[in-house]
mmCIF file of the N, C-alpha and C atoms, coordinates in Angstrom:
data_MODEL
# 
_entry.id   MODEL 
# 
loop_
_atom_site.group_PDB 
_atom_site.id 
_atom_site.type_symbol 
_atom_site.label_atom_id 
_atom_site.label_alt_id 
_atom_site.label_comp_id 
_atom_site.label_asym_id 
_atom_site.label_entity_id 
_atom_site.label_seq_id 
_atom_site.pdbx_PDB_ins_code 
_atom_site.Cartn_x 
_atom_site.Cartn_y 
_atom_site.Cartn_z 
_atom_site.occupancy 
_atom_site.B_iso_or_equiv 
_atom_site.pdbx_formal_charge 
_atom_site.auth_seq_id 
_atom_site.auth_comp_id 
_atom_site.auth_asym_id 
_atom_site.auth_atom_id 
_atom_site.pdbx_PDB_model_num 
ATOM 1   N N  . MET A 1 1  ? -68.391 154.682 161.826 1.00 0.00 ? 1  MET A N  1 
ATOM 2   C CA . MET A 1 1  ? -67.198 155.088 162.555 1.00 0.00 ? 1  MET A CA 1 
ATOM 3   C C  . MET A 1 1  ? -67.263 156.590 162.843 1.00 0.00 ? 1  MET A C  1 
ATOM 4   N N  . LYS A 1 2  ? -66.871 156.954 164.023 1.00 0.00 ? 2  LYS A N  1 
ATOM 5   C CA . LYS A 1 2  ? -66.912 158.378 164.374 1.00 0.00 ? 2  LYS A CA 1 
ATOM 6   C C  . LYS A 1 2  ? -65.650 159.092 163.900 1.00 0.00 ? 2  LYS A C  1 
ATOM 7   N N  . SER A 1 3  ? -65.769 160.386 163.765 1.00 0.00 ? 3  SER A N  1 
ATOM 8   C CA . SER A 1 3  ? -64.629 161.208 163.364 1.00 0.00 ? 3  SER A CA 1 
ATOM 9   C C  . SER A 1 3  ? -63.723 161.445 164.569 1.00 0.00 ? 3  SER A C  1 
ATOM 10  N N  . MET A 1 4  ? -62.532 161.911 164.284 1.00 0.00 ? 4  MET A N  1 
ATOM 11  C CA . MET A 1 4  ? -61.579 162.244 165.358 1.00 0.00 ? 4  MET A CA 1 
ATOM 12  C C  . MET A 1 4  ? -62.167 163.334 166.260 1.00 0.00 ? 4  MET A C  1 
ATOM 13  N N  . GLY A 1 5  ? -62.792 164.329 165.652 1.00 0.00 ? 5  GLY A N  1 
ATOM 14  C CA . GLY A 1 5  ? -63.414 165.404 166.434 1.00 0.00 ? 5  GLY A CA 1 
ATOM 15  C C  . GLY A 1 5  ? -64.504 164.877 167.354 1.00 0.00 ? 5  GLY A C  1 
ATOM 16  N N  . ALA A 1 6  ? -65.341 163.975 166.834 1.00 0.00 ? 6  ALA A N  1 
ATOM 17  C CA . ALA A 1 6  ? -66.409 163.393 167.648 1.00 0.00 ? 6  ALA A CA 1 
ATOM 18  C C  . ALA A 1 6  ? -65.818 162.538 168.772 1.00 0.00 ? 6  ALA A C  1 
ATOM 19  N N  . PHE A 1 7  ? -64.781 161.779 168.467 1.00 0.00 ? 7  PHE A N  1 
ATOM 20  C CA . PHE A 1 7  ? -64.105 160.957 169.480 1.00 0.00 ? 7  PHE A CA 1 
ATOM 21  C C  . PHE A 1 7  ? -63.628 161.826 170.646 1.00 0.00 ? 7  PHE A C  1 
ATOM 22  N N  . ILE A 1 8  ? -62.970 162.929 170.313 1.00 0.00 ? 8  ILE A N  1 
ATOM 23  C CA . ILE A 1 8  ? -62.457 163.820 171.358 1.00 0.00 ? 8  ILE A CA 1 
ATOM 24  C C  . ILE A 1 8  ? -63.604 164.406 172.174 1.00 0.00 ? 8  ILE A C  1 
ATOM 25  N N  . LYS A 1 9  ? -64.660 164.861 171.505 1.00 0.00 ? 9  LYS A N  1 
ATOM 26  C CA . LYS A 1 9  ? -65.797 165.451 172.226 1.00 0.00 ? 9  LYS A CA 1 
ATOM 27  C C  . LYS A 1 9  ? -66.482 164.434 173.135 1.00 0.00 ? 9  LYS A C  1 
ATOM 28  N N  . ILE A 1 10 ? -66.672 163.225 172.636 1.00 0.00 ? 10 ILE A N  1 
ATOM 29  C CA . ILE A 1 10 ? -67.367 162.194 173.420 1.00 0.00 ? 10 ILE A CA 1 
ATOM 30  C C  . ILE A 1 10 ? -66.564 161.774 174.649 1.00 0.00 ? 10 ILE A C  1 
ATOM 31  N N  . HIS A 1 11 ? -65.285 161.542 174.468 1.00 0.00 ? 11 HIS A N  1 
ATOM 32  C CA . HIS A 1 11 ? -64.496 160.956 175.551 1.00 0.00 ? 11 HIS A CA 1 
ATOM 33  C C  . HIS A 1 11 ? -63.747 161.976 176.416 1.00 0.00 ? 11 HIS A C  1 
ATOM 34  N N  . PHE A 1 12 ? -63.488 163.156 175.868 1.00 0.00 ? 12 PHE A N  1 
ATOM 35  C CA . PHE A 1 12 ? -62.681 164.128 176.623 1.00 0.00 ? 12 PHE A CA 1 
ATOM 36  C C  . PHE A 1 12 ? -63.311 165.520 176.693 1.00 0.00 ? 12 PHE A C  1 
ATOM 37  N N  . LYS A 1 13 ? -64.296 165.767 175.888 1.00 0.00 ? 13 LYS A N  1 
ATOM 38  C CA . LYS A 1 13 ? -65.003 167.052 175.811 1.00 0.00 ? 13 LYS A CA 1 
ATOM 39  C C  . LYS A 1 13 ? -64.219 168.147 175.089 1.00 0.00 ? 13 LYS A C  1 
ATOM 40  N N  . THR A 1 14 ? -62.924 168.299 175.403 1.00 0.00 ? 14 THR A N  1 
ATOM 41  C CA . THR A 1 14 ? -62.127 169.362 174.783 1.00 0.00 ? 14 THR A CA 1 
ATOM 42  C C  . THR A 1 14 ? -60.710 168.865 174.486 1.00 0.00 ? 14 THR A C  1 
ATOM 43  N N  . HIS A 1 15 ? -60.038 169.572 173.594 1.00 0.00 ? 15 HIS A N  1 
ATOM 44  C CA . HIS A 1 15 ? -58.630 169.288 173.312 1.00 0.00 ? 15 HIS A CA 1 
ATOM 45  C C  . HIS A 1 15 ? -57.801 169.453 174.588 1.00 0.00 ? 15 HIS A C  1 
ATOM 46  N N  . GLU A 1 16 ? -58.145 170.454 175.379 1.00 0.00 ? 16 GLU A N  1 
ATOM 47  C CA . GLU A 1 16 ? -57.398 170.729 176.612 1.00 0.00 ? 16 GLU A CA 1 
ATOM 48  C C  . GLU A 1 16 ? -57.451 169.548 177.579 1.00 0.00 ? 16 GLU A C  1 
ATOM 49  N N  . ARG A 1 17 ? -58.619 168.956 177.717 1.00 0.00 ? 17 ARG A N  1 
ATOM 50  C CA . ARG A 1 17 ? -58.742 167.807 178.623 1.00 0.00 ? 17 ARG A CA 1 
ATOM 51  C C  . ARG A 1 17 ? -57.960 166.602 178.102 1.00 0.00 ? 17 ARG A C  1 
ATOM 52  N N  . LEU A 1 18 ? -57.934 166.432 176.783 1.00 0.00 ? 18 LEU A N  1 
ATOM 53  C CA . LEU A 1 18 ? -57.131 165.348 176.221 1.00 0.00 ? 18 LEU A CA 1 
ATOM 54  C C  . LEU A 1 18 ? -55.643 165.618 176.439 1.00 0.00 ? 18 LEU A C  1 
ATOM 55  N N  . ASN A 1 19 ? -55.216 166.869 176.279 1.00 0.00 ? 19 ASN A N  1 
ATOM 56  C CA . ASN A 1 19 ? -53.833 167.240 176.620 1.00 0.00 ? 19 ASN A CA 1 
ATOM 57  C C  . ASN A 1 19 ? -53.508 166.798 178.043 1.00 0.00 ? 19 ASN A C  1 
ATOM 58  N N  . ASP A 1 20 ? -54.383 167.147 178.969 1.00 0.00 ? 20 ASP A N  1 
ATOM 59  C CA . ASP A 1 20 ? -54.164 166.823 180.381 1.00 0.00 ? 20 ASP A CA 1 
ATOM 60  C C  . ASP A 1 20 ? -54.123 165.314 180.608 1.00 0.00 ? 20 ASP A C  1 
ATOM 61  N N  . ALA A 1 21 ? -55.053 164.588 179.987 1.00 0.00 ? 21 ALA A N  1 
ATOM 62  C CA . ALA A 1 21 ? -55.118 163.137 180.174 1.00 0.00 ? 21 ALA A CA 1 
ATOM 63  C C  . ALA A 1 21 ? -53.844 162.447 179.697 1.00 0.00 ? 21 ALA A C  1 
ATOM 64  N N  . LEU A 1 22 ? -53.262 162.970 178.632 1.00 0.00 ? 22 LEU A N  1 
ATOM 65  C CA . LEU A 1 22 ? -52.051 162.370 178.068 1.00 0.00 ? 22 LEU A CA 1 
ATOM 66  C C  . LEU A 1 22 ? -50.771 162.990 178.619 1.00 0.00 ? 22 LEU A C  1 
ATOM 67  N N  . GLY A 1 23 ? -50.916 163.999 179.480 1.00 0.00 ? 23 GLY A N  1 
ATOM 68  C CA . GLY A 1 23 ? -49.749 164.653 180.057 1.00 0.00 ? 23 GLY A CA 1 
ATOM 69  C C  . GLY A 1 23 ? -48.968 165.486 179.053 1.00 0.00 ? 23 GLY A C  1 
ATOM 70  N N  . LEU A 1 24 ? -49.669 166.072 178.109 1.00 0.00 ? 24 LEU A N  1 
ATOM 71  C CA . LEU A 1 24 ? -49.036 166.877 177.063 1.00 0.00 ? 24 LEU A CA 1 
ATOM 72  C C  . LEU A 1 24 ? -49.147 168.362 177.379 1.00 0.00 ? 24 LEU A C  1 
ATOM 73  N N  . SER A 1 25 ? -48.311 169.153 176.738 1.00 0.00 ? 25 SER A N  1 
ATOM 74  C CA . SER A 1 25 ? -48.337 170.595 176.974 1.00 0.00 ? 25 SER A CA 1 
ATOM 75  C C  . SER A 1 25 ? -49.526 171.238 176.264 1.00 0.00 ? 25 SER A C  1 
ATOM 76  N N  . LYS A 1 26 ? -49.799 172.445 176.678 1.00 0.00 ? 26 LYS A N  1 
ATOM 77  C CA . LYS A 1 26 ? -50.931 173.209 176.164 1.00 0.00 ? 26 LYS A CA 1 
ATOM 78  C C  . LYS A 1 26 ? -50.882 173.288 174.637 1.00 0.00 ? 26 LYS A C  1 
ATOM 79  N N  . ASN A 1 27 ? -52.022 173.097 174.006 1.00 0.00 ? 27 ASN A N  1 
ATOM 80  C CA . ASN A 1 27 ? -52.230 173.201 172.558 1.00 0.00 ? 27 ASN A CA 1 
ATOM 81  C C  . ASN A 1 27 ? -51.609 172.085 171.723 1.00 0.00 ? 27 ASN A C  1 
ATOM 82  N N  . THR A 1 28 ? -51.022 171.081 172.364 1.00 0.00 ? 28 THR A N  1 
ATOM 83  C CA . THR A 1 28 ? -50.431 169.988 171.591 1.00 0.00 ? 28 THR A CA 1 
ATOM 84  C C  . THR A 1 28 ? -51.487 169.255 170.781 1.00 0.00 ? 28 THR A C  1 
ATOM 85  N N  . ILE A 1 29 ? -52.581 168.874 171.412 1.00 0.00 ? 29 ILE A N  1 
ATOM 86  C CA . ILE A 1 29 ? -53.641 168.148 170.710 1.00 0.00 ? 29 ILE A CA 1 
ATOM 87  C C  . ILE A 1 29 ? -54.213 169.001 169.580 1.00 0.00 ? 29 ILE A C  1 
ATOM 88  N N  . ASN A 1 30 ? -54.431 170.257 169.817 1.00 0.00 ? 30 ASN A N  1 
ATOM 89  C CA . ASN A 1 30 ? -54.948 171.147 168.778 1.00 0.00 ? 30 ASN A CA 1 
ATOM 90  C C  . ASN A 1 30 ? -53.988 171.198 167.582 1.00 0.00 ? 30 ASN A C  1 
ATOM 91  N N  . ARG A 1 31 ? -52.715 171.283 167.861 1.00 0.00 ? 31 ARG A N  1 
ATOM 92  C CA . ARG A 1 31 ? -51.697 171.335 166.809 1.00 0.00 ? 31 ARG A CA 1 
ATOM 93  C C  . ARG A 1 31 ? -51.684 170.027 166.016 1.00 0.00 ? 31 ARG A C  1 
ATOM 94  N N  . TRP A 1 32 ? -51.703 168.903 166.719 1.00 0.00 ? 32 TRP A N  1 
ATOM 95  C CA . TRP A 1 32 ? -51.716 167.611 166.032 1.00 0.00 ? 32 TRP A CA 1 
ATOM 96  C C  . TRP A 1 32 ? -52.987 167.452 165.205 1.00 0.00 ? 32 TRP A C  1 
ATOM 97  N N  . TYR A 1 33 ? -54.118 167.797 165.801 1.00 0.00 ? 33 TYR A N  1 
ATOM 98  C CA . TYR A 1 33 ? -55.406 167.633 165.130 1.00 0.00 ? 33 TYR A CA 1 
ATOM 99  C C  . TYR A 1 33 ? -55.450 168.431 163.833 1.00 0.00 ? 33 TYR A C  1 
ATOM 100 N N  . ASN A 1 34 ? -54.917 169.638 163.860 1.00 0.00 ? 34 ASN A N  1 
ATOM 101 C CA . ASN A 1 34 ? -55.007 170.517 162.701 1.00 0.00 ? 34 ASN A CA 1 
ATOM 102 C C  . ASN A 1 34 ? -53.881 170.382 161.687 1.00 0.00 ? 34 ASN A C  1 
ATOM 103 N N  . SER A 1 35 ? -52.725 169.823 162.100 1.00 0.00 ? 35 SER A N  1 
ATOM 104 C CA . SER A 1 35 ? -51.630 169.793 161.131 1.00 0.00 ? 35 SER A CA 1 
ATOM 105 C C  . SER A 1 35 ? -50.876 168.464 161.033 1.00 0.00 ? 35 SER A C  1 
ATOM 106 N N  . ASN A 1 36 ? -50.927 167.613 162.056 1.00 0.00 ? 36 ASN A N  1 
ATOM 107 C CA . ASN A 1 36 ? -50.158 166.374 162.007 1.00 0.00 ? 36 ASN A CA 1 
ATOM 108 C C  . ASN A 1 36 ? -50.828 165.265 162.822 1.00 0.00 ? 36 ASN A C  1 
ATOM 109 N N  . PRO A 1 37 ? -51.997 164.787 162.380 1.00 0.00 ? 37 PRO A N  1 
ATOM 110 C CA . PRO A 1 37 ? -52.733 163.781 163.148 1.00 0.00 ? 37 PRO A CA 1 
ATOM 111 C C  . PRO A 1 37 ? -51.995 162.460 163.342 1.00 0.00 ? 37 PRO A C  1 
ATOM 112 N N  . LYS A 1 38 ? -50.958 162.196 162.544 1.00 0.00 ? 38 LYS A N  1 
ATOM 113 C CA . LYS A 1 38 ? -50.202 160.947 162.702 1.00 0.00 ? 38 LYS A CA 1 
ATOM 114 C C  . LYS A 1 38 ? -49.579 160.838 164.089 1.00 0.00 ? 38 LYS A C  1 
ATOM 115 N N  . LYS A 1 39 ? -49.364 161.945 164.747 1.00 0.00 ? 39 LYS A N  1 
ATOM 116 C CA . LYS A 1 39 ? -48.797 161.942 166.106 1.00 0.00 ? 39 LYS A CA 1 
ATOM 117 C C  . LYS A 1 39 ? -49.687 161.180 167.092 1.00 0.00 ? 39 LYS A C  1 
ATOM 118 N N  . PHE A 1 40 ? -51.001 161.101 166.796 1.00 0.00 ? 40 PHE A N  1 
ATOM 119 C CA . PHE A 1 40 ? -51.916 160.376 167.678 1.00 0.00 ? 40 PHE A CA 1 
ATOM 120 C C  . PHE A 1 40 ? -51.578 158.890 167.756 1.00 0.00 ? 40 PHE A C  1 
ATOM 121 N N  . TYR A 1 41 ? -50.932 158.341 166.715 1.00 0.00 ? 41 TYR A N  1 
ATOM 122 C CA . TYR A 1 41 ? -50.557 156.926 166.736 1.00 0.00 ? 41 TYR A CA 1 
ATOM 123 C C  . TYR A 1 41 ? -49.650 156.609 167.922 1.00 0.00 ? 41 TYR A C  1 
ATOM 124 N N  . MET A 1 42 ? -48.820 157.551 168.341 1.00 0.00 ? 42 MET A N  1 
ATOM 125 C CA . MET A 1 42 ? -47.916 157.321 169.471 1.00 0.00 ? 42 MET A CA 1 
ATOM 126 C C  . MET A 1 42 ? -48.678 157.066 170.771 1.00 0.00 ? 42 MET A C  1 
ATOM 127 N N  . TYR A 1 43 ? -49.923 157.525 170.822 1.00 0.00 ? 43 TYR A N  1 
ATOM 128 C CA . TYR A 1 43 ? -50.716 157.426 172.043 1.00 0.00 ? 43 TYR A CA 1 
ATOM 129 C C  . TYR A 1 43 ? -51.913 156.484 171.897 1.00 0.00 ? 43 TYR A C  1 
ATOM 130 N N  . LEU A 1 44 ? -51.889 155.601 170.899 1.00 0.00 ? 44 LEU A N  1 
ATOM 131 C CA . LEU A 1 44 ? -53.003 154.662 170.717 1.00 0.00 ? 44 LEU A CA 1 
ATOM 132 C C  . LEU A 1 44 ? -53.299 153.836 171.970 1.00 0.00 ? 44 LEU A C  1 
ATOM 133 N N  . PRO A 1 45 ? -52.299 153.274 172.637 1.00 0.00 ? 45 PRO A N  1 
ATOM 134 C CA . PRO A 1 45 ? -52.624 152.492 173.843 1.00 0.00 ? 45 PRO A CA 1 
ATOM 135 C C  . PRO A 1 45 ? -53.365 153.322 174.906 1.00 0.00 ? 45 PRO A C  1 
ATOM 136 N N  . GLU A 1 46 ? -52.916 154.551 175.103 1.00 0.00 ? 46 GLU A N  1 
ATOM 137 C CA . GLU A 1 46 ? -53.566 155.416 176.096 1.00 0.00 ? 46 GLU A CA 1 
ATOM 138 C C  . GLU A 1 46 ? -54.977 155.808 175.649 1.00 0.00 ? 46 GLU A C  1 
ATOM 139 N N  . LEU A 1 47 ? -55.127 156.151 174.383 1.00 0.00 ? 47 LEU A N  1 
ATOM 140 C CA . LEU A 1 47 ? -56.450 156.522 173.864 1.00 0.00 ? 47 LEU A CA 1 
ATOM 141 C C  . LEU A 1 47 ? -57.415 155.350 173.982 1.00 0.00 ? 47 LEU A C  1 
ATOM 142 N N  . HIS A 1 48 ? -56.929 154.156 173.702 1.00 0.00 ? 48 HIS A N  1 
ATOM 143 C CA . HIS A 1 48 ? -57.759 152.955 173.838 1.00 0.00 ? 48 HIS A CA 1 
ATOM 144 C C  . HIS A 1 48 ? -58.139 152.735 175.301 1.00 0.00 ? 48 HIS A C  1 
ATOM 145 N N  . LYS A 1 49 ? -57.176 152.884 176.191 1.00 0.00 ? 49 LYS A N  1 
ATOM 146 C CA . LYS A 1 49 ? -57.429 152.691 177.626 1.00 0.00 ? 49 LYS A CA 1 
ATOM 147 C C  . LYS A 1 49 ? -58.479 153.664 178.145 1.00 0.00 ? 49 LYS A C  1 
ATOM 148 N N  . PHE A 1 50 ? -58.367 154.930 177.747 1.00 0.00 ? 50 PHE A N  1 
ATOM 149 C CA . PHE A 1 50 ? -59.301 155.950 178.225 1.00 0.00 ? 50 PHE A CA 1 
ATOM 150 C C  . PHE A 1 50 ? -60.694 155.807 177.624 1.00 0.00 ? 50 PHE A C  1 
ATOM 151 N N  . SER A 1 51 ? -60.781 155.308 176.388 1.00 0.00 ? 51 SER A N  1 
ATOM 152 C CA . SER A 1 51 ? -62.059 155.311 175.675 1.00 0.00 ? 51 SER A CA 1 
ATOM 153 C C  . SER A 1 51 ? -62.693 153.941 175.524 1.00 0.00 ? 51 SER A C  1 
ATOM 154 N N  . ASN A 1 52 ? -61.883 152.887 175.565 1.00 0.00 ? 52 ASN A N  1 
ATOM 155 C CA . ASN A 1 52 ? -62.333 151.522 175.312 1.00 0.00 ? 52 ASN A CA 1 
ATOM 156 C C  . ASN A 1 52 ? -62.881 151.344 173.889 1.00 0.00 ? 52 ASN A C  1 
ATOM 157 N N  . GLU A 1 53 ? -62.506 152.238 172.988 1.00 0.00 ? 53 GLU A N  1 
ATOM 158 C CA . GLU A 1 53 ? -62.879 152.102 171.580 1.00 0.00 ? 53 GLU A CA 1 
ATOM 159 C C  . GLU A 1 53 ? -62.020 151.000 170.962 1.00 0.00 ? 53 GLU A C  1 
ATOM 160 N N  . PRO A 1 54 ? -62.575 150.249 169.995 1.00 0.00 ? 54 PRO A N  1 
ATOM 161 C CA . PRO A 1 54 ? -61.766 149.231 169.320 1.00 0.00 ? 54 PRO A CA 1 
ATOM 162 C C  . PRO A 1 54 ? -60.543 149.866 168.641 1.00 0.00 ? 54 PRO A C  1 
ATOM 163 N N  . MET A 1 55 ? -59.397 149.221 168.785 1.00 0.00 ? 55 MET A N  1 
ATOM 164 C CA . MET A 1 55 ? -58.147 149.737 168.231 1.00 0.00 ? 55 MET A CA 1 
ATOM 165 C C  . MET A 1 55 ? -58.252 149.952 166.717 1.00 0.00 ? 55 MET A C  1 
ATOM 166 N N  . ASP A 1 56 ? -58.871 149.012 166.017 1.00 0.00 ? 56 ASP A N  1 
ATOM 167 C CA . ASP A 1 56 ? -59.021 149.147 164.564 1.00 0.00 ? 56 ASP A CA 1 
ATOM 168 C C  . ASP A 1 56 ? -59.809 150.404 164.194 1.00 0.00 ? 56 ASP A C  1 
ATOM 169 N N  . ASP A 1 57 ? -60.851 150.696 164.949 1.00 0.00 ? 57 ASP A N  1 
ATOM 170 C CA . ASP A 1 57 ? -61.651 151.899 164.689 1.00 0.00 ? 57 ASP A CA 1 
ATOM 171 C C  . ASP A 1 57 ? -60.820 153.155 164.923 1.00 0.00 ? 57 ASP A C  1 
ATOM 172 N N  . MET A 1 58 ? -60.011 153.140 165.966 1.00 0.00 ? 58 MET A N  1 
ATOM 173 C CA . MET A 1 58 ? -59.193 154.321 166.255 1.00 0.00 ? 58 MET A CA 1 
ATOM 174 C C  . MET A 1 58 ? -58.136 154.525 165.173 1.00 0.00 ? 58 MET A C  1 
ATOM 175 N N  . ILE A 1 59 ? -57.561 153.449 164.667 1.00 0.00 ? 59 ILE A N  1 
ATOM 176 C CA . ILE A 1 59 ? -56.584 153.573 163.587 1.00 0.00 ? 59 ILE A CA 1 
ATOM 177 C C  . ILE A 1 59 ? -57.244 154.164 162.342 1.00 0.00 ? 59 ILE A C  1 
ATOM 178 N N  . GLU A 1 60 ? -58.422 153.681 162.006 1.00 0.00 ? 60 GLU A N  1 
ATOM 179 C CA . GLU A 1 60 ? -59.147 154.212 160.841 1.00 0.00 ? 60 GLU A CA 1 
ATOM 180 C C  . GLU A 1 60 ? -59.529 155.678 161.047 1.00 0.00 ? 60 GLU A C  1 
ATOM 181 N N  . MET A 1 61 ? -59.917 156.025 162.267 1.00 0.00 ? 61 MET A N  1 
ATOM 182 C CA . MET A 1 61 ? -60.285 157.402 162.588 1.00 0.00 ? 61 MET A CA 1 
ATOM 183 C C  . MET A 1 61 ? -59.087 158.332 162.373 1.00 0.00 ? 61 MET A C  1 
ATOM 184 N N  . ILE A 1 62 ? -57.920 157.933 162.806 1.00 0.00 ? 62 ILE A N  1 
ATOM 185 C CA . ILE A 1 62 ? -56.711 158.747 162.626 1.00 0.00 ? 62 ILE A CA 1 
ATOM 186 C C  . ILE A 1 62 ? -56.355 158.834 161.147 1.00 0.00 ? 62 ILE A C  1 
ATOM 187 N N  . LYS A 1 63 ? -56.451 157.713 160.427 1.00 0.00 ? 63 LYS A N  1 
ATOM 188 C CA . LYS A 1 63 ? -56.184 157.732 158.979 1.00 0.00 ? 63 LYS A CA 1 
ATOM 189 C C  . LYS A 1 63 ? -57.100 158.725 158.274 1.00 0.00 ? 63 LYS A C  1 
ATOM 190 N N  . GLN A 1 64 ? -58.385 158.706 158.649 1.00 0.00 ? 64 GLN A N  1 
ATOM 191 C CA . GLN A 1 64 ? -59.340 159.619 158.020 1.00 0.00 ? 64 GLN A CA 1 
ATOM 192 C C  . GLN A 1 64 ? -58.995 161.072 158.324 1.00 0.00 ? 64 GLN A C  1 
ATOM 193 N N  . ARG A 1 65 ? -58.597 161.343 159.561 1.00 0.00 ? 65 ARG A N  1 
ATOM 194 C CA . ARG A 1 65 ? -58.207 162.727 159.913 1.00 0.00 ? 65 ARG A CA 1 
ATOM 195 C C  . ARG A 1 65 ? -56.963 163.137 159.131 1.00 0.00 ? 65 ARG A C  1 
ATOM 196 N N  . CYS A 1 66 ? -56.017 162.225 158.940 1.00 0.00 ? 66 CYS A N  1 
ATOM 197 C CA . CYS A 1 66 ? -54.831 162.523 158.128 1.00 0.00 ? 66 CYS A CA 1 
ATOM 198 C C  . CYS A 1 66 ? -55.239 162.879 156.703 1.00 0.00 ? 66 CYS A C  1 
ATOM 199 N N  . ASP A 1 67 ? -56.158 162.116 156.135 1.00 0.00 ? 67 ASP A N  1 
ATOM 200 C CA . ASP A 1 67 ? -56.651 162.399 154.779 1.00 0.00 ? 67 ASP A CA 1 
ATOM 201 C C  . ASP A 1 67 ? -57.329 163.760 154.719 1.00 0.00 ? 67 ASP A C  1 
ATOM 202 N N  . ASP A 1 68 ? -58.138 164.074 155.728 1.00 0.00 ? 68 ASP A N  1 
ATOM 203 C CA . ASP A 1 68 ? -58.832 165.369 155.766 1.00 0.00 ? 68 ASP A CA 1 
ATOM 204 C C  . ASP A 1 68 ? -57.831 166.522 155.832 1.00 0.00 ? 68 ASP A C  1 
ATOM 205 N N  . VAL A 1 69 ? -56.846 166.407 156.703 1.00 0.00 ? 69 VAL A N  1 
ATOM 206 C CA . VAL A 1 69 ? -55.841 167.472 156.858 1.00 0.00 ? 69 VAL A CA 1 
ATOM 207 C C  . VAL A 1 69 ? -55.050 167.634 155.561 1.00 0.00 ? 69 VAL A C  1 
ATOM 208 N N  . GLU A 1 70 ? -54.690 166.523 154.948 1.00 0.00 ? 70 GLU A N  1 
ATOM 209 C CA . GLU A 1 70 ? -53.944 166.586 153.688 1.00 0.00 ? 70 GLU A CA 1 
ATOM 210 C C  . GLU A 1 70 ? -54.759 167.298 152.615 1.00 0.00 ? 70 GLU A C  1 
ATOM 211 N N  . ALA A 1 71 ? -56.047 166.986 152.529 1.00 0.00 ? 71 ALA A N  1 
ATOM 212 C CA . ALA A 1 71 ? -56.914 167.627 151.541 1.00 0.00 ? 71 ALA A CA 1 
ATOM 213 C C  . ALA A 1 71 ? -57.039 169.122 151.797 1.00 0.00 ? 71 ALA A C  1 
ATOM 214 N N  . ILE A 1 72 ? -57.150 169.501 153.055 1.00 0.00 ? 72 ILE A N  1 
ATOM 215 C CA . ILE A 1 72 ? -57.245 170.925 153.407 1.00 0.00 ? 72 ILE A CA 1 
ATOM 216 C C  . ILE A 1 72 ? -55.951 171.644 153.064 1.00 0.00 ? 72 ILE A C  1 
ATOM 217 N N  . GLN A 1 73 ? -54.820 171.044 153.412 1.00 0.00 ? 73 GLN A N  1 
ATOM 218 C CA . GLN A 1 73 ? -53.526 171.678 153.148 1.00 0.00 ? 73 GLN A CA 1 
ATOM 219 C C  . GLN A 1 73 ? -53.244 171.789 151.657 1.00 0.00 ? 73 GLN A C  1 
ATOM 220 N N  . ASP A 1 74 ? -53.690 170.835 150.867 1.00 0.00 ? 74 ASP A N  1 
ATOM 221 C CA . ASP A 1 74 ? -53.481 170.881 149.416 1.00 0.00 ? 74 ASP A CA 1 
ATOM 222 C C  . ASP A 1 74 ? -54.268 172.010 148.756 1.00 0.00 ? 74 ASP A C  1 
ATOM 223 N N  . LYS A 1 75 ? -55.367 172.425 149.407 1.00 0.00 ? 75 LYS A N  1 
ATOM 224 C CA . LYS A 1 75 ? -56.200 173.486 148.829 1.00 0.00 ? 75 LYS A CA 1 
ATOM 225 C C  . LYS A 1 75 ? -55.677 174.864 149.160 1.00 0.00 ? 75 LYS A C  1 
ATOM 226 N N  . CYS A 1 76 ? -54.765 174.972 150.082 1.00 0.00 ? 76 CYS A N  1 
ATOM 227 C CA . CYS A 1 76 ? -54.237 176.283 150.484 1.00 0.00 ? 76 CYS A CA 1 
ATOM 228 C C  . CYS A 1 76 ? -53.147 176.749 149.556 1.00 0.00 ? 76 CYS A C  1 
# 
């Protein structure tokens, strides 16, 4: 399974392009990625449509990013 970062790079190249694809404001994806990845669940249908990745894989990818962010925040 690929990481959230790899998913974004493969399918959108940058956080900015993913912002644009989802119609979000500047830096929204960066903010979610670094502090609140659970927000990506709201856009699962769109992420699936754009990437054609299996939904189960995308759910696991977001869960893993949530775990990573939690671990980083606990160390601060």
